[in-house]
N, C-alpha and C positions, 0 to 999 in steps of 0.2 A: 261476485265481489271484485274480481280482477278482470273486468271486461276489457281493459286496455292491454292485458298481458299478451306479449308477442315473443316468439322465439325464432331467431334467424340462425341457420346452420350452414356450415361449410367445412372444408378440411384444410389443414395447414400442416405440411410436412408429413402427410399420411395419418394425422390424428384429428379427431373431431374438434371443431371450434364452434361454439355457439354464443350468441349475444342475446340476453333476455332483457326485456324492459316491460314496465307496467305493473310489476308486482311489489317491488321494494323501494324504500326511500322516496315516497311519492311527493314530499315537500321540497326536494331539491329541484333545481331547474331541469336536470335530467339525471337518470341513473341507469346503469347497465350492469347486470351480473354477467361477467365474462367467464366462460367455462372453456378450458382447454384440456382435453383428457379428463382427469379427475381434479384438476386444479380449478379453483373458483375464486374470483376476485370481484368484490363489489366496488364499482367505480362511479363516483358521484361528482357533479359539478354544480356549483351555485355561484350566483353573482348578485351584487347589491343593486338595488333599484336606482340609486343615485351615486354620482361620482364622489370619491373621497376628496375632501377639501385639503388644499395645501400640499399636494404631492405633484412631482413633476415626472412621474413614471407610471407604468401600468402595474397596479398592485395585485400581482398574481402569486398565489401560494400553491405549491404542489407537495402533497404528503403521501408517501407510500408506507402503509402501516402493516408491520408483520405481527400476526397473532399466533402465539405458540400453540394454541389449540388446533391450528391448521395442520400441524404435524403430530398431534397427539402428545404434546409434552407440556410440562409446567415451565414457566419462566424460571431462569436460574437466579433471579434476584432474591434478596431476603424476604421481600414482601410478596413474592410469588405473583407479581403483576407486571405487565409490560410497562416499561418506563421510557426513558429517553431513547430515541431511535438509535439503533445500532448503525455503525458506519456503512454496512452493506445496504441498509434501508435508505440511508441518506443518499448513497450513490445511485440507487435505483430511482429515487425521487428526481435527482438531477438528470438522469437519462430520459425520464418522461418529460421533465420541464423544458429541456433545451430544444427539442424539435417543435413543441407546441407553442412556445412563447412568441416566436417571430410571426406566427400566423394570426395573432390577435391584432386589432387595430392599434397602431402606435399612439394614437391620440385619445384612447379610451382610458378613463380614470376610475371606472367602477371596480370595486374589489371583486376578485374572482378566486374561488377556492376549489381546488381539485383534490379529492381524497380517494386513494385506492387502498381498500382494506382486504388483505389476503386472508381468506377464510378456510381454504382447503388447498393442500399442496400435493400434487402428483410429481414425484421426483423427475419423471421423464418429460414433464411439461412445465417450462419455466414460468413461475408466477410473475416475474418482472415483465416478460414479453406479453403475458396474458393481460397484465395491468395496463401496459402501454396501448394495446389495441382497444381494451375496454374504455380507457379514458378518451381516446380519440373518437370512438363511437358516441360516447356520452356527450362530449362537446358538440360533435357534429349534429346530433338530433336535437340539441337544446336550442333555446332562443337567444343564446349568447353569440354576438358577432364573432366569426372565426372563419379563416380561409383554409380550412382543412377539408377532408380528413387526412391523417397520416397512418402508416402502419410501421411496425417494428418487428424484426426477426433477429435471432442469433444465428451466426454462421460459424461452423467449425471446419477443421481440416484434419481428417482422420485417414491415416495411411495414404496421404496424398490426394484424397477425394474430398470435394466440398460437400458439407453436410448442413442442411438447414435445420435449425432448432435441435441440436444434438440431444440424444437421450442421456441419462445419467451415465450409462456405460461408455457412451461415445465421448462424453465430456472428460472422462478420466484418461482418454487416449489422445484427445485433440491437441494439435500444435497451435491452435488459434482460438481465442475467445473474442468474437467480433459481434457487436450489435450495430445494426444498420436501420435507420428510420428514414422513411421516404414519403413524399407526396405522390400524386399520380405521375409526375414527370421528373422530380428532382430528388437528390439525396439530401435529406434534411439534418442528419446527425450520424456521426461515426464515433464509436468508442471501441477500442481494441487493446488486447494484450496478446502478444504473439511470441513464438519461439524463433526469433530471427527469420521472419518470413520475407522473401524478396519482394520488392516494391510491385513488380508486375503481377505476382501471385496475389498480393494483397488487393490490388485493384480488381482482379478477376473475382475475388471473393465478395468484395463490396458490390460489384455489379450483379452477382448472383443473388445476393440478398435483396437488392433493389428490384429485380424482376419479380421475386415472390411478393414483395410489398405492393407492387402495382395491382396484383390480383386481390389482395385483401382490401386495398383502398377502393377498388371497384365494388367489392362486396359491401363495404360500409356505405358507399354512395347509393347503392340500391335501397338500403334501409332508410337513408335520409329522404330519398324520393317518396317513400311510402309514409313515414311517420314524422319526418323532420318538422320542427316548429319554425314559424317565421322569426327572423332575427329582430331583436328589439332595437329601437332607436336610442342613441346615447348622445350626451352633450360632448361635442368635440373639444379637445384641449389645444388644438392647433391655434397659433397666434393669428391675428388678423393679417392678411397678406399686405395691406397698405402700411400697417404699423411695422411689419417686418422689413418692408422695402425702405421705409424712411430711416429706421435705426441702422440698418445695414449700410446704407449710403453714408450715414454720419460717422460710423466707426470702423468700416471694413479695412481701410488703409492702416489704421493704428493696430488693428488685430493682426494684420499680416506682419507688421514689424515686430509685434510682441511674440508671435509664434516662430519667427525665423531664427531659431537658436537650437543648439544641441543640448542645452542645459535646462532641465525641467524647473529648477529653482528660479533661474533667470526668467523663464517664460511665465511662471506663476506671478513673479514680482511685477513683470511688465503688464500683466492683464489686470491687476488690481485697480490702478488709476483709470483704466478704460471702463470698468464696471462702475466706478464712482461717477465718472463723467456722464455716462449714459443715464444712470438713475437720477442724477442731479438735473439733467435736461428734460427727461421724459416722465418722471414719476407724477408730477403735477398735471402734465398734459394728458397722460393716459391713466388717470386716477382709477384705482381698483385693478389695474393691469400689471402691478409690480412683479407678480410671479411670472407673468407672460414675458416680461422684459428679460428676465434671466434666461428663459427658454429661447428667446430670440438671440441672445448673445451666444448661447450654445450652438444654435443653428448657423450663426455667422461663422464661428470657428470651424464648424463641420464643413460648410461650403468651401472655405478657404483651403483646408487640408485636402479635401477630396479633389478639388480643382487642381491643386498643385500636383497631386499624384497622378490623376487621370489624364489631364490635358498637358501639363508641363513636365511630367516625369521628374518632378522635384519632390524630395523628401524634406521633412521639417528640419532634420539635422544635417542636411547637405549630402547625405550618402547617395550612392548609386542605387538603383532599384533592387539589385541583387547583392548589394554589399552588406557585409556583417559589421556590426559595431566593433570597436576595439575590444579585444579579448585578453583576459589574464587568468592564469590558473596557479594556485599555490597549495602546498601541503604542509602539514606539521606546524600549524599555527598555535596549537594548544598543547602544552607539554605533558599533561598527565592523562589525557584522554587516549583511547586505544587507536584512534585514527581521525584525522581531520583534513578537510580540503575546502578551499574557497574558490569559487568561480565568479568572475566578473565579466559582464558584457555591457559595455557602455555604463549607464548609471544603474544597471541592475546588478546586484551583488548578493550571493547566497553562500553562507558558511554551513557546511554539512559536517556532522560529527558521528562517527561510527562507534558503537559499543558492542562488545562481545560478552556473552554470558552462557551459562549452562542451559541445556535444553529445557530444564524445568521452568525457565523464564519465558518460554514460548507463550504467545498470547492465546488464551482460551476463548473460543467463540461460542456464542449462544444464539444461533440463528436458525433459519428454516432449511438450509441445505445440509449437505453431508460434511462440509468442512468444519472440523471441531477445534483446530488450532492452526496457528501459522508461526513459523520460526524466523521469518524475515519480516520486519515491521519498519515502515517508513512514516515519520511524522513531519509535518510541514507547518511552520509557524510564521505568521504574517503580522508583526507588531505594527502599531500605528506610526511609529517613528520612521518606518521604512518608506513612507510616503509623505513625511513631514507633518503628520497630524498628531493630535493630542488625546485620542480616545484611550480610555482605560482598557486593560487586557481583561477579557471575559471568557477566555477559553476559545478553542477552535470553532469557527462557524462552518457552514456547508461548503463554502469555497475552499477553506483550508483543508477540510477533509477530502474534498474532491481532488485538489492538487497533490496532496500527500498520496492518495490512492494511485494517481497517474504515475508519479515517480516510483512508487512501489511496484506497480505493474510493469514499468519499463525495465526494472532491474531484476525482478524475480527470475526471468529466463536464464540469467547468467550467474545466479547464486549457486555455489556448489552444493551437491547433495549432502545429506546428513552423514553418509558413509565417508565422503571425501573430507568433510569439514563439520564435525559434530558440535556446532555452536548455534545458539539463538543469536540473531543479529538485529540490532536496532540502529537505524540512522535517523537523525533529527536534522532537518534543514531549517536554519534560521535565516529568514530574509532580512538582510541588513539595509538594503536599498532597493526600491522597486521602480522601474520605468519600462515595464513590459517583459513578458516571458519569464517570470520568476519560477514557474513550474519546470521549465526546461533548464533553467540555471540550477535548480535543485537536483536534477538528474545528473548533470555534469559534475557538480560539487560532490554528490554522493558517490559517484564512480571514483573520484579522486580519493575520498575518505576511505572507501572500502579497500582500495589498492594500498593506500598508506597503512591501513590496519593489518595488512597481510592476509586479507580474505582472498583466496585463489579464485576470483571470478573468472568465468569462461572467456569473457571478452569485455572490453570497455564499452560503455554506452554513452552516447551524447544525444541531446535533444535540441530542436530548433522549431520555430514557428513560421508560418507563412500567412500573409494577409491578403485581402481582396478588396478591390474597388470595382463596383459594377457601374454600368452606364445608366442613362435615364430609363432605359427599357428593362432594367433589372438584369437578372442572370441570363436572359435570352439575348441581350444586346452585347455591346462591346464590354470587355472586362480587362482588368490587369491585376497581376499578383506581385507581391514584393516579399522578400525574405527577411527574417529577423525584425518583426514589427516591434516598435516601441509603444509606450502607453497611449500616446495620442493617436497613433495609427490603428491601434486596437479599438480605442474609444469611438473614433469617428468612422472606422472602416466597417466592412461587412462580414469579416471572417477572421477567426483565430484558429488556424489549422496546425495543431501541435503534433509533431512526429518525433519519436525517439527510436534509436536503433544502434546497431553495431556495424562493422564493416560488412558483415554478411547479410543483414536484413533488419526489418522493423521489429521492435519489441513492444511498442505502445503507440496508440493514436488517441487524440481527443480533439474533437472538432466543435467549435462554438460558432454559431451563425446569427446574423441580424437580418438576413434575407430568408426567403422561403426555402432555398436549397441550392445545391450545386449541380452543374452539368458534369458529365464524364470528362469533358475537356479540362474543366477547372481542376478536378481531382488529379488528373494525370499531370498537369503542370505543377500542382502543389507537391506531388510526390517527387518529381524531377528536381525541383529547387531545394526541397528539404534534404534530399539524399546528398546532393553536392555539398550543402552547407554542413551537414553533420560529419561527413568524411573530412572536411577541412578542419572542423573543430577538433576532431579526434587526432588527426595526424600533425597538424601544425601548432596545436596548443596543448592539449591534455597529455598526449603521450611523450611530449618533449619534457614535461615536468616529472612524470613517473611512467616509464615505458612498460612496466609489468608489476603485478602485485609483489609486495615484499615477501621474501622467503621466510622471515621470522616475524612473530607477533611482538607487539609492544611488551616491554617488561612489566607493564601494569595490567596487561590483559591476562585473564585466566588461561592456564595451560590445560588442554583437554586430552585425556587418554581414554581409550575404549577397550573393552574386552567382551567376550561372549561366554555365557555360562549356561548350563543346563536349566531350562525353565523350571524344572522340578525343584531346583535349588534356590529359586528366588526367595521363597519363604525363609530359608536359613540365612540368606544375606540380609534380609530386612529384619528378621527377628520378631519376637513377640512384642506387639505394640510399637514396633519400629526401633526397639532398643539397640539392636546390633548395628543397623545402618547409622543411627544417631551417634553411636560410639565411634564408628569409623570416621564420620564427618568431624566430630569434635577432636579426635586425636590427630587427624591428618589435615585439619583446617581446610576442608574441601567440601564440595557439593557432589552428591551421587544421585544419578537418575538411572532407574532400571525399567525397561519396558517389558511387555508380556512375552516377547520373543526371546528374552534373556540377554538382550543387548544392554551393556552397562556403560554409562558415560560418567567419567570423573573429571571435575574441573577444580583447579587450585592455582593460586598465583605462583606458588613454588612448584616447579616440576617434580622435585623429589617427594613432596607431599603427595602429589597425584600418583607417582609410581608406588609409593608405600601403600596408598589406599587400594590401588589395583591389585597389589600383591596380597593384601589382606582378604580382598573379595575372592580372588582365585583360590586362596588357601581354604576359605570357608566352603566354596562351591566344589572344590576338588580335594581329594584326600592328599595330605602332605606327602611329599616324596621321601622315601627312605634314603638316607644319606644327605638330605638337604639340611642346611644350617639356618636357624632362625634366631632373631632376638625377640625374646618374650618377656612377660611380666609374671613374677611369682604371685600366685593367688591364694594358695593354702599351704600350710606346713603340717606334715604328719610325722609320726615317729620313724616311719620307713622311707620318707622322702618328701619332695616338694612338688606341688602341681604348678605347672607353668602354662600360661595362656599365650599361644603363638599367633593367634588371630582371634578376633571376637567370636566367642562360641566354640573355639577349638583349643582344647586343653590336653596336656599330656603329663605323664609322671616322670620325674627324675628320681630314680632310686637313690637312697643315701650313699650307696657304693659308687655312684657315678656323679656325685655332686662336685668333686674336686679331684685334683691330681694327687692329692695326699689322702691319707686315711681320715675319715670323718666319723667322729663319735656321736655328735648331735647335729641335726639339720640346722638348728638355730645358730651354730657356730659359723656357718657358711653363708646362709641367705636369710632374709626376712621378707615378709609380705610386702609387695610393692616394688621389690628390686627388679631391675632389668638385667637379664642375663642372656648369654648366647647358649644355644642348645643344638644338639644334632639329633635327627630322627633316626633311631636305631631299628624300630620295628613297629608295625601296625598289626595287631593280632586279629583273629577271626571275628571278634566282637567290635572291631573298630577302635580299640583302645590304643593310644599312642604312647610308646616308650621312648623317653628322651635321655640324652646324656650331656651334662655340662662338661664333664671330664674330657670326652672325645672332642667336643667343640673347642675347648681351650688348647688341647694338643694340636689340633689341625689349624686353627686360625691364629693363635697367639704363640705357638711354638712352646707351650708350657712343657716342662719336663716332669714326667711322673716320678713320684717318690720311689727311690731304689730301682729306677729303670731309665738310665740316661739314654740308652740306645733307642728307646721307643719314640723319643721326641723328633719330629721332622724339622727341617729347616724352618725358621720362623718366617711367616708371610708378612710382607710389608704392606702397609696402607689398607688394611682391612676396613671396609665401609659398611656398617650395619645400622639398621634403623629398627625401631619397634615394628615387629611384624614383617621385617624385610629379610630376604634370604641372601646368601652369598651368590652373587651373580658373576661367577668366574667365567 
């Protein structure tokens, strides 16, 4: 039945890798079941027979689908069914998309759909890498025109040693999470998060990944030689060369004048009459080619910008090739938030806001890997007004999720540990104006916001991008790079190489390309330029606004205190059905989080509330100290005395003889249920019963004079400060 079934096997980082075809998804243009260890991902690719009408781009979609059955779990949703892709799945889709997209013909308009379905997960063998290799093999053996294959690997740095495709244990120790995709000759994609890795070490790790990729590309090419299908012919969308030449001659000088400004709004305004003039002159002459005319106008602008950069060393806004746009940094723009910072680079402007909360607000994750929550969250918003458009807001798209993840990855290495700073932290970057490098602006703005909020980050982080223009021969010919690219240079250029880091080293990289890949020389030059630029931004702009994190939190931020209790006492602190901990939270206006190790985290806007809650918890978890003084609440009255709760669930008896400094005939004459009184712990008997004395507390704290015993009263203490459940902290 499966006469075309084939299995091709090799090894990758010491683990078996196999690519199967001919058994599943037979109606797709091609399908590969990629297996790496016990990880299995079904990779399919399909393309439409005819081009899509009315589009001026290659309509490619890439979906990485996580199935919870692959790890033997139910989905966490109410319907117990996979729904909208999680952020990690979207990021994996982007990592597959970015290296394969430039390898398709730019003039093809046939819809193409790539789907990688994760069906089984071995924690030691990354499903993302398995999917990337499987997708590459599927496209390569299909009949869809494509200039691949590629390969992808993860690179780690464990105890100073470079590790390819780290295992689960190694990933917990690695200083680097790097994904490298390559063709047979060029580096096609870099995505990295790192713990301040020096530039030269990062370059070494990239090249190590590239060398392994070459072997996998060779392996896939062997499969293509055996079973690869002939590529189908498609209708090119390239404009007629004669029409292009005529329209370019008509408008090129006007286009040059329109583009020659540092103001995006002025540029757009100048281009509008040029578009009108070209359509008025040529729509009738080239009837049915109206869409191609807009494509030609795009190409004219692209030729102008690339020629200025490559041959005249001229940038659209008049800057030098390695000159950064005017920079500005500010903090404390919003009065009630916990921390805010705004970073402006030319016409790109990002406002970042930091919010601190209790650890219970850490984000819960429902994915395929071992990460179940994260306490540092970064969100990036890109509203339409930031580029002068009028689109309605419909929530974050893949680009926003990708840029937010990049900024998050850049800052995670400098976020203090839970022990140092027991808070959940969320930063939101609002893009107010966009003319290139908003993701890097959000990194700078977020660093400012965190420092202004008093988060003791280990080091400030800045981000910058580097662009590329290649010669007519592509990356093998002449090339030039420029630092801090604006929107037009990104749009018409070949690369957006984004690097974030501290003085010490790199914390994140994201590389987008429009060409097939980069040579080692281009990567080295990009590292050199971005390092110089980020150090300049840190020293000359950001640190002059706020040189170090503030020592104190905003008065509006919750104050966090921690304590450690015996894990066996956790149940006592929580209480039956959570009643004890709920009572503490209500009385102290706070939030309390307790983990399985007995670590207790209390957050409250008022520091005294947090201190009171901590004391209550310690009183519950530990026996009260004999001689300590508490403020408690009368809970019951008996003929022989009153019961007083000194902490939720901790009650003691004040005998009638010790209710007051004078003789007491009836308990009701001195206290009633609900009264707050101060008491001193006299004794804890063998059965754990607590004997209290209001009389002794009044004498010691308030200097009360016992009836018929003037000499017994000590000097009256001044300024006694007691709270419900609080002790005398002398």
